C-alpha positions, 0 to 999 in steps of 0.5 A: 500500500502506498501513501502520499503526503503533500506539503507547501514549500517556498518553491511550490509543493513537495510530495512524499510517497511511502510504500511498504511491503511488496508494493515498495519497488522504487530503488533507494538513492545511490548512496543509501543503496551503497551504505546498505550493501556495505552494512551487509558486508559487501566490499566497497568496490562491489557496492560501487559496481552494484550502484553503477550498474543501475545507471547508463554505464551498464553493459552486457557482456560478450557471452551469456552466464548460466547459473543453477543454485539451490537453497535449503529451508530449515525445518525451524525456518521463520514463516516470513522467509517466503516473503523475502524469497518472493521479494528476492525473486521480484528483484532478480526479475527486475535486474538489468541483464537478466535474460531468464529467471526461473525460481521455484520452491519445492515443498516436498524437499524444502528447497528453493531451486533457481535457474538464471541466465544473465548477460555478464558481470554488470548483470551480476552486479545489478543482481547483487544490488537488487537481491542481496538485501532480501537474501540476507533476510532469508538467511536470517529466517533460517534458509541456507545457500546449498550450492551454486553452479555457474557456467561462464566466459573463461575470461571471467571465471575468476571474477564470477568465482569471487562474486559468487563466493560472497553468497557463501554456498556450501558448494560452489562450482564455476566452470568455463563455457566451452561454447561461448 
């Protein structure tokens, strides 16, 4: 639900709109976003790249990057984990350079299964900026990153290994795409 207030100023009027929950889709100002990411433990250069990827400097990479990852929902997970998962998915789908985003929750195995195809490093930086806050909230509710498998451009493998390690999976495989 969004609520707006109007206030008279010397220059005219100031309108402030506040939205909460799933309706809150506007990105925070760049400095706020950078500070928030750094407060979550993201290194400053990664936070800078996430903020920069929101702007005109965004570039698609030379080849596609495919990722599979899974998360385990603990038996004692707080019920609101699912709200954070849905917000995470919404953030991923809204991220620049995301060609395909397929996320599913398997109630039988209590696993979140994700398959994504993105357009390179800037797309991953944009993903970090849009998704990491919701991911941190999922972790706080009792969800664990089990594995990430990434197939990427051989020239970008080290970058993706370092970037994906920040999500702290139990298992991480980053392998070169032999058909770039």
